[in-house]
OpenMM code with the backbone's topology and positions (N, CA, C; nanometers):
from openmm import Vec3, app, unit

residues = "MET LYS SER ALA ALA ARG GLY LYS PRO THR SER GLU VAL GLU VAL THR HIS VAL SER LYS HIS GLY PHE TRP LEU LEU VAL GLU GLU ARG GLU LYS PHE LEU SER PHE GLU ASN PHE PRO TRP PHE ARG GLU ALA THR ILE GLY GLN LEU CYS ASN VAL GLU LEU PRO HIS PRO HIS HIS LEU TYR TRP PRO ASP LEU ASP VAL ASP LEU ALA VAL ALA SER ILE ASP SER PRO GLU LYS PHE PRO LEU ILE SER LYS ALA GLU GLN LYS PRO SER SER ARG ARG ARG THR LYS THR ARG ARG GLY".split()
positions = [
    Vec3(9.4974, 9.9015, 5.8183),
    Vec3(9.3908, 9.9287, 5.9125),
    Vec3(9.4542, 9.9699, 6.0453),
    Vec3(9.4002, 10.0738, 6.1034),
    Vec3(9.4496, 10.1251, 6.2301),
    Vec3(9.3571, 10.0848, 6.3431),
    Vec3(9.4152, 10.0416, 6.4547),
    Vec3(9.3354, 10.0073, 6.5725),
    Vec3(9.2955, 10.1345, 6.6459),
    Vec3(9.1858, 10.1252, 6.7154),
    Vec3(9.1407, 10.2386, 6.7976),
    Vec3(9.2366, 10.2572, 6.9139),
    Vec3(9.2450, 10.3783, 6.9612),
    Vec3(9.3312, 10.4073, 7.0762),
    Vec3(9.2811, 10.3314, 7.1977),
    Vec3(9.3751, 10.2890, 7.2807),
    Vec3(9.3387, 10.2175, 7.4019),
    Vec3(9.2660, 10.3114, 7.4969),
    Vec3(9.1645, 10.2589, 7.5600),
    Vec3(9.0877, 10.3378, 7.6553),
    Vec3(9.1491, 10.3334, 7.7941),
    Vec3(9.0855, 10.4041, 7.8848),
    Vec3(9.1272, 10.4066, 8.0241),
    Vec3(9.1002, 10.2687, 8.0847),
    Vec3(9.1887, 10.2188, 8.1711),
    Vec3(9.1621, 10.0887, 8.2347),
    Vec3(9.0296, 10.0927, 8.3100),
    Vec3(8.9587, 9.9798, 8.3092),
    Vec3(8.8275, 9.9768, 8.3717),
    Vec3(8.8349, 9.9709, 8.5229),
    Vec3(8.9438, 9.9194, 8.5772),
    Vec3(8.9549, 9.9088, 8.7215),
    Vec3(9.0918, 9.9550, 8.7678),
    Vec3(9.0975, 10.0723, 8.8300),
    Vec3(9.2228, 10.1225, 8.8837),
    Vec3(9.2426, 10.0743, 9.0264),
    Vec3(9.1346, 10.0286, 9.0882),
    Vec3(9.1405, 9.9749, 9.2240),
    Vec3(9.0467, 9.8550, 9.2328),
    Vec3(9.0935, 9.7495, 9.3007),
    Vec3(9.0161, 9.6263, 9.3077),
    Vec3(9.0537, 9.5501, 9.4342),
    Vec3(8.9550, 9.4933, 9.5006),
    Vec3(8.9802, 9.4048, 9.6139),
    Vec3(9.0170, 9.2694, 9.5558),
    Vec3(9.1331, 9.2167, 9.5959),
    Vec3(9.1794, 9.0901, 9.5388),
    Vec3(9.1629, 8.9717, 9.6315),
    Vec3(9.1550, 8.9971, 9.7642),
    Vec3(9.1432, 8.8871, 9.8598),
    Vec3(9.0946, 8.9416, 9.9930),
    Vec3(9.0134, 8.8627, 10.0628),
    Vec3(8.9654, 8.8996, 10.1956),
    Vec3(8.9921, 8.7825, 10.2887),
    Vec3(9.0446, 8.8111, 10.4076),
    Vec3(9.0653, 8.7076, 10.5088),
    Vec3(9.0108, 8.7582, 10.6415),
    Vec3(9.0210, 8.6774, 10.7454),
    Vec3(8.9728, 8.7207, 10.8762),
    Vec3(9.0624, 8.8286, 10.9368),
    Vec3(9.1799, 8.8513, 10.8779),
    Vec3(9.2744, 8.9496, 10.9286),
    Vec3(9.2676, 9.0844, 10.8562),
    Vec3(9.2090, 9.0856, 10.7369),
    Vec3(9.2024, 9.2080, 10.6586),
    Vec3(9.1764, 9.1770, 10.5126),
    Vec3(9.2106, 9.2719, 10.4258),
    Vec3(9.1895, 9.2484, 10.2821),
    Vec3(9.2987, 9.3165, 10.2009),
    Vec3(9.3156, 9.2681, 10.0783),
    Vec3(9.4171, 9.3189, 9.9870),
    Vec3(9.3500, 9.3989, 9.8764),
    Vec3(9.4101, 9.5127, 9.8461),
    Vec3(9.3637, 9.5983, 9.7379),
    Vec3(9.4708, 9.6058, 9.6310),
    Vec3(9.4300, 9.6015, 9.5079),
    Vec3(9.5197, 9.6278, 9.3960),
    Vec3(9.4916, 9.7722, 9.3546),
    Vec3(9.5886, 9.8599, 9.3829),
    Vec3(9.5735, 10.0025, 9.3534),
    Vec3(9.6768, 10.0408, 9.2495),
    Vec3(9.6287, 10.0711, 9.1296),
    Vec3(9.7171, 10.1081, 9.0189),
    Vec3(9.8363, 10.0139, 9.0074),
    Vec3(9.8067, 9.8839, 8.9999),
    Vec3(9.9037, 9.7769, 8.9775),
    Vec3(9.9954, 9.7480, 9.0970),
    Vec3(9.9608, 9.7978, 9.2163),
    Vec3(10.0365, 9.7665, 9.3384),
    Vec3(9.9403, 9.7092, 9.4406),
    Vec3(9.9782, 9.5945, 9.4983),
    Vec3(9.8918, 9.5323, 9.5969),
    Vec3(9.9243, 9.5842, 9.7363),
    Vec3(9.8181, 9.6153, 9.8124),
    Vec3(9.8330, 9.6703, 9.9471),
    Vec3(9.7407, 9.5935, 10.0408),
    Vec3(9.7877, 9.5710, 10.1651),
    Vec3(9.7089, 9.4993, 10.2653),
    Vec3(9.6536, 9.5969, 10.3685),
    Vec3(9.5246, 9.5874, 10.3958),
    Vec3(9.4588, 9.6674, 10.4987),
    Vec3(9.4157, 9.5726, 10.6092),
    Vec3(9.4850, 9.5768, 10.7217),
    Vec3(9.4485, 9.4896, 10.8329),
    Vec3(9.3279, 9.5485, 10.9048),
    Vec3(9.2449, 9.4602, 10.9587),
    Vec3(9.1305, 9.5082, 11.0350),
    Vec3(9.1768, 9.5700, 11.1672),
    Vec3(9.2957, 9.5359, 11.2113),
    Vec3(9.3505, 9.5973, 11.3321),
    Vec3(9.3786, 9.7458, 11.3085),
    Vec3(9.4383, 9.7787, 11.1938),
    Vec3(9.4685, 9.9183, 11.1611),
    Vec3(9.3506, 9.9935, 11.1003),
    Vec3(9.2594, 9.9215, 11.0385),
    Vec3(9.1446, 9.9827, 10.9713),
    Vec3(9.0157, 9.9131, 11.0182),
    Vec3(8.9784, 9.9313, 11.1455),
    Vec3(8.8681, 9.8538, 11.2040),
    Vec3(8.7309, 9.8814, 11.1460),
    Vec3(8.7117, 9.9941, 11.0815),
    Vec3(8.5784, 10.0247, 11.0271),
    Vec3(8.5423, 9.9334, 10.9104),
    Vec3(8.6376, 9.8547, 10.8588),
    Vec3(8.6076, 9.7589, 10.7517),
    Vec3(8.5732, 9.6199, 10.8059),
    Vec3(8.5967, 9.5953, 10.9338),
    Vec3(8.5832, 9.4607, 10.9919),
    Vec3(8.4453, 9.3996, 10.9699),
    Vec3(8.3399, 9.4743, 10.9883),
    Vec3(8.2031, 9.4210, 10.9766),
    Vec3(8.1415, 9.4442, 10.8390),
    Vec3(8.2181, 9.4970, 10.7456),
    Vec3(8.1657, 9.5244, 10.6109),
    Vec3(8.1431, 9.3943, 10.5347),
    Vec3(8.0442, 9.3956, 10.4480),
    Vec3(8.0200, 9.2802, 10.3608),
    Vec3(8.1220, 9.2814, 10.2467),
    Vec3(8.1349, 9.1695, 10.1788),
    Vec3(8.2247, 9.1620, 10.0632),
    Vec3(8.1824, 9.2651, 9.9589),
    Vec3(8.0531, 9.2781, 9.9360),
    Vec3(8.0031, 9.3757, 9.8395),
    Vec3(8.0409, 9.5178, 9.8760),
    Vec3(8.0322, 9.5508, 10.0056),
    Vec3(8.0694, 9.6846, 10.0501),
    Vec3(8.2192, 9.7088, 10.0337),
    Vec3(8.3011, 9.6081, 10.0646),
    Vec3(8.4462, 9.6220, 10.0468),
    Vec3(8.4830, 9.6390, 9.9001),
    Vec3(8.4169, 9.5630, 9.8147),
    Vec3(8.4495, 9.5651, 9.6717),
    Vec3(8.4017, 9.6911, 9.6008),
    Vec3(8.3073, 9.7609, 9.6592),
    Vec3(8.2587, 9.8845, 9.5982),
    Vec3(8.3502, 9.9991, 9.6418),
    Vec3(8.4680, 10.0025, 9.5819),
    Vec3(8.5689, 10.1025, 9.6155),
    Vec3(8.6033, 10.1819, 9.4901),
    Vec3(8.6258, 10.3104, 9.5087),
    Vec3(8.6570, 10.4005, 9.3975),
    Vec3(8.7904, 10.4688, 9.4224),
    Vec3(8.8525, 10.5123, 9.3159),
    Vec3(8.9767, 10.5891, 9.3215),
    Vec3(8.9497, 10.7233, 9.2543),
    Vec3(8.8846, 10.8168, 9.3276),
    Vec3(8.8484, 10.9440, 9.2657),
    Vec3(8.9688, 11.0314, 9.2315),
    Vec3(9.0792, 11.0128, 9.3025),
    Vec3(9.2041, 11.0841, 9.2783),
    Vec3(9.3180, 10.9847, 9.2942),
    Vec3(9.4342, 11.0099, 9.2357),
    Vec3(9.5440, 10.9122, 9.2423),
    Vec3(9.5855, 10.8688, 9.3828),
    Vec3(9.5635, 10.9512, 9.4824),
    Vec3(9.6092, 10.9168, 9.6170),
    Vec3(9.4944, 10.9127, 9.7174),
    Vec3(9.3743, 10.8810, 9.6681),
    Vec3(9.2554, 10.8872, 9.7522),
    Vec3(9.1602, 10.7736, 9.7168),
    Vec3(9.1164, 10.6978, 9.8178),
    Vec3(9.0204, 10.5895, 9.7985),
    Vec3(8.8889, 10.6260, 9.8656),
    Vec3(8.7784, 10.5757, 9.8095),
    Vec3(8.6477, 10.6039, 9.8673),
    Vec3(8.5580, 10.4817, 9.8556),
    Vec3(8.4959, 10.4436, 9.9685),
    Vec3(8.3985, 10.3355, 9.9738),
    Vec3(8.2619, 10.3991, 9.9958),
    Vec3(8.1819, 10.4195, 9.8888),
    Vec3(8.0541, 10.4890, 9.9021),
    Vec3(7.9534, 10.4179, 9.9922),
    Vec3(7.9506, 10.2844, 9.9916),
    Vec3(7.8550, 10.2111, 10.0751),
    Vec3(7.8857, 10.2260, 10.2237),
    Vec3(8.0118, 10.2540, 10.2561),
    Vec3(8.0544, 10.2659, 10.3960),
    Vec3(8.0819, 10.4109, 10.4355),
    Vec3(8.0800, 10.5000, 10.3372),
    Vec3(8.1134, 10.6410, 10.3562),
    Vec3(8.2505, 10.6555, 10.4227),
    Vec3(8.3484, 10.5821, 10.3663),
    Vec3(8.4854, 10.5847, 10.4174),
    Vec3(8.5766, 10.6443, 10.3108),
    Vec3(8.6516, 10.7468, 10.3501),
    Vec3(8.7553, 10.8081, 10.2663),
    Vec3(8.8892, 10.7680, 10.3257),
    Vec3(8.9858, 10.7368, 10.2393),
    Vec3(9.1149, 10.6916, 10.2899),
    Vec3(9.2257, 10.7387, 10.1974),
    Vec3(9.3294, 10.7963, 10.2558),
    Vec3(9.4476, 10.8325, 10.1778),
    Vec3(9.5273, 10.7055, 10.1499),
    Vec3(9.5715, 10.6874, 10.0274),
    Vec3(9.6498, 10.5687, 9.9921),
    Vec3(9.7754, 10.5607, 10.0799),
    Vec3(9.8355, 10.6744, 10.1111),
    Vec3(9.9563, 10.6755, 10.1952),
    Vec3(9.9301, 10.6182, 10.3336),
    Vec3(9.8071, 10.6268, 10.3834),
    Vec3(9.7769, 10.5738, 10.5165),
    Vec3(9.7817, 10.4215, 10.5201),
    Vec3(9.7702, 10.3572, 10.4065),
    Vec3(9.7807, 10.2113, 10.4012),
    Vec3(9.9262, 10.1699, 10.4195),
    Vec3(10.0159, 10.2409, 10.3540),
    Vec3(10.1584, 10.2098, 10.3631),
    Vec3(10.2168, 10.2463, 10.4986),
    Vec3(10.1669, 10.3534, 10.5599),
    Vec3(10.2222, 10.4022, 10.6869),
    Vec3(10.1097, 10.4445, 10.7814),
    Vec3(10.0335, 10.3481, 10.8359),
    Vec3(9.9212, 10.3860, 10.9212),
    Vec3(9.9640, 10.4626, 11.0463),
    Vec3(10.0874, 10.4420, 11.0914),
    Vec3(10.1350, 10.5130, 11.2109),
    Vec3(10.1471, 10.6634, 11.1889),
    Vec3(10.1565, 10.7065, 11.0638),
    Vec3(10.1639, 10.8494, 11.0322),
    Vec3(10.0259, 10.9152, 11.0275),
    Vec3(9.9221, 10.8332, 11.0389),
    Vec3(9.7838, 10.8805, 11.0343),
    Vec3(9.7131, 10.8300, 11.1602),
    Vec3(9.7362, 10.8957, 11.2735),
    Vec3(9.6907, 10.8418, 11.4016),
    Vec3(9.5428, 10.8570, 11.4338),
    Vec3(9.4631, 10.9089, 11.3430),
    Vec3(9.3212, 10.9236, 11.3703),
    Vec3(9.2603, 10.7866, 11.3991),
    Vec3(9.1940, 10.7745, 11.5107),
    Vec3(9.1342, 10.6477, 11.5500),
    Vec3(8.9882, 10.6449, 11.5048),
    Vec3(8.9486, 10.5319, 11.4508),
    Vec3(8.8115, 10.5152, 11.4050),
    Vec3(8.7151, 10.5144, 11.5220),
    Vec3(8.5944, 10.5619, 11.4973),
    Vec3(8.4880, 10.5558, 11.5971),
    Vec3(8.4162, 10.4212, 11.5896),
    Vec3(8.4592, 10.3348, 11.4964),
    Vec3(8.3972, 10.2032, 11.4821),
    Vec3(8.4201, 10.1226, 11.6087),
    Vec3(8.3215, 10.0446, 11.6442),
    Vec3(8.3329, 9.9623, 11.7639),
    Vec3(8.4376, 9.8547, 11.7400),
    Vec3(8.5336, 9.8452, 11.8279),
    Vec3(8.6390, 9.7458, 11.8144),
    Vec3(8.6097, 9.6284, 11.9058),
    Vec3(8.6404, 9.5083, 11.8577),
    Vec3(8.6204, 9.3887, 11.9376),
    Vec3(8.7281, 9.3816, 12.0444),
    Vec3(8.6943, 9.3286, 12.1615),
    Vec3(8.7954, 9.3153, 12.2656),
    Vec3(8.9069, 9.2217, 12.2212),
    Vec3(9.0215, 9.2394, 12.2799),
    Vec3(9.1373, 9.1572, 12.2465),
    Vec3(9.1063, 9.0113, 12.2741),
    Vec3(9.1578, 8.9239, 12.1903),
    Vec3(9.1332, 8.7805, 12.2076),
    Vec3(9.2489, 8.7134, 12.2816),
    Vec3(9.3219, 8.7904, 12.3602),
    Vec3(9.4327, 8.7326, 12.4364),
    Vec3(9.3789, 8.6392, 12.5429),
    Vec3(9.4487, 8.5290, 12.5626),
    Vec3(9.4101, 8.4342, 12.6659),
    Vec3(9.4687, 8.4780, 12.7984),
    Vec3(9.3920, 8.4601, 12.8996),
    Vec3(9.4426, 8.4879, 13.0325),
    Vec3(9.4958, 8.3582, 13.0894),
    Vec3(9.6082, 8.3664, 13.1549),
    Vec3(9.6664, 8.2467, 13.2136),
    Vec3(9.6196, 8.2343, 13.3580),
    Vec3(9.5906, 8.1131, 13.3950),
    Vec3(9.5476, 8.0871, 13.5316),
    Vec3(9.6713, 8.0621, 13.6175),
    Vec3(9.6674, 8.1121, 13.7381),
    Vec3(9.7783, 8.0857, 13.8290),
    Vec3(9.7383, 7.9738, 13.9240),
    Vec3(9.8327, 7.8897, 13.9508),
    Vec3(9.8062, 7.7786, 14.0430),
    Vec3(9.8267, 7.8250, 14.1856),
    Vec3(9.7408, 7.7785, 14.2703),
    Vec3(9.7556, 7.8086, 14.4126),
    Vec3(9.7939, 7.6798, 14.4864),
    Vec3(9.8803, 7.7012, 14.5839),
    Vec3(9.9091, 7.5916, 14.6743),
    Vec3(10.0123, 7.5054, 14.6286),
] * unit.nanometer
topology = app.Topology()
chain = topology.addChain("A")
for resn in residues:
    res = topology.addResidue(resn, chain)
    for name in ("N", "CA", "C"):
        topology.addAtom(name, app.Element.getBySymbol(name[0]), res)
């Protein structure tokens, strides 16, 4: 008896973890981290919106619920893709130090 040929994998891209700092994607068996600092348009997305991600081409990701297209290479080297998101960014959470007088 011969087994049927193996089909195409059901998930070529998958969100594996979400934290307050960003989220991890498994893209064709490689895990990649997308920080909200480098990819701010994902910061306010719901888990469902983040998880609804497609890989229409080997080097291209698409989130239909967010209408976000992303080159896989931009995850590895965001500095090479300087386009800044129009998404509203939260102000820095740096603490200001008080100076003593007198």
